[in-house]
C-alpha positions as CSV (number, residue, x, y, z in Angstrom):
1,M,-37.3,-64.6,-28.9
2,L,-36.7,-68.0,-30.5
3,H,-39.5,-70.8,-29.6
4,G,-38.5,-73.1,-26.4
5,T,-36.8,-70.0,-25.1
6,S,-36.8,-69.4,-21.2
7,L,-36.7,-66.3,-19.3
8,I,-36.4,-66.0,-15.3
9,F,-36.1,-63.2,-13.4
10,C,-34.6,-63.3,-10.0
11,G,-34.5,-60.8,-7.5
12,T,-35.9,-59.2,-4.3
13,I,-39.8,-58.2,-3.6
14,G,-40.9,-55.6,-5.2
15,T,-38.3,-54.8,-7.8
16,G,-40.9,-55.2,-10.8
17,K,-40.2,-58.9,-11.5
18,T,-43.7,-59.7,-12.6
19,H,-44.4,-56.0,-14.3
20,L,-41.8,-57.0,-16.4
21,A,-42.1,-60.7,-17.3
22,V,-45.7,-59.5,-17.7
23,A,-44.9,-56.7,-20.2
24,I,-42.8,-59.1,-22.0
25,A,-45.4,-61.7,-22.5
26,H,-48.1,-58.9,-24.0
27,E,-45.4,-57.6,-26.7
28,V,-44.4,-61.3,-27.8
29,M,-48.2,-61.8,-27.9
30,A,-48.7,-59.0,-30.0
31,R,-46.0,-60.3,-32.4
32,G,-48.0,-63.4,-32.8
33,R,-46.5,-66.0,-30.2
34,Q,-47.2,-67.8,-27.4
35,A,-46.3,-66.6,-24.1
36,V,-46.2,-68.5,-20.7
37,F,-46.7,-66.6,-17.3
38,V,-45.7,-69.0,-14.4
39,K,-45.0,-68.0,-10.8
40,T,-42.0,-69.7,-9.2
41,M,-44.0,-71.8,-6.4
42,R,-46.8,-72.9,-8.9
43,A,-43.3,-74.2,-11.1
44,I,-42.4,-75.8,-8.2
45,D,-45.3,-77.8,-7.4
46,A,-46.2,-78.9,-10.9
47,V,-42.3,-80.4,-10.9
48,K,-43.2,-82.2,-7.8
49,E,-46.7,-83.2,-8.8
50,T,-44.4,-85.1,-11.5
51,Y,-42.0,-86.8,-9.3
52,A,-45.0,-88.0,-7.2
53,R,-47.2,-89.4,-10.3
54,A,-44.1,-90.7,-11.2
55,A,-43.5,-92.6,-7.3
56,R,-47.6,-93.9,-7.5
57,K,-46.7,-95.4,-11.2
58,R,-43.8,-97.5,-9.2
59,K,-45.0,-98.2,-6.1
60,P,-45.8,-102.3,-5.7
61,R,-49.2,-103.2,-5.2
């Protein structure tokens, strides 16, 4: 994979998305590269927090 490339797996529960993602991450790391595995809700929460932080900074005192 190229630096900065992302993979997103979509599908119904129990189809092996997590298993496949972790297996790919292990292979990437075995080749000396970095890999990050993030579940959807955690990624969404991180984005929401970014917006919340920005809103707090804009809020007049």
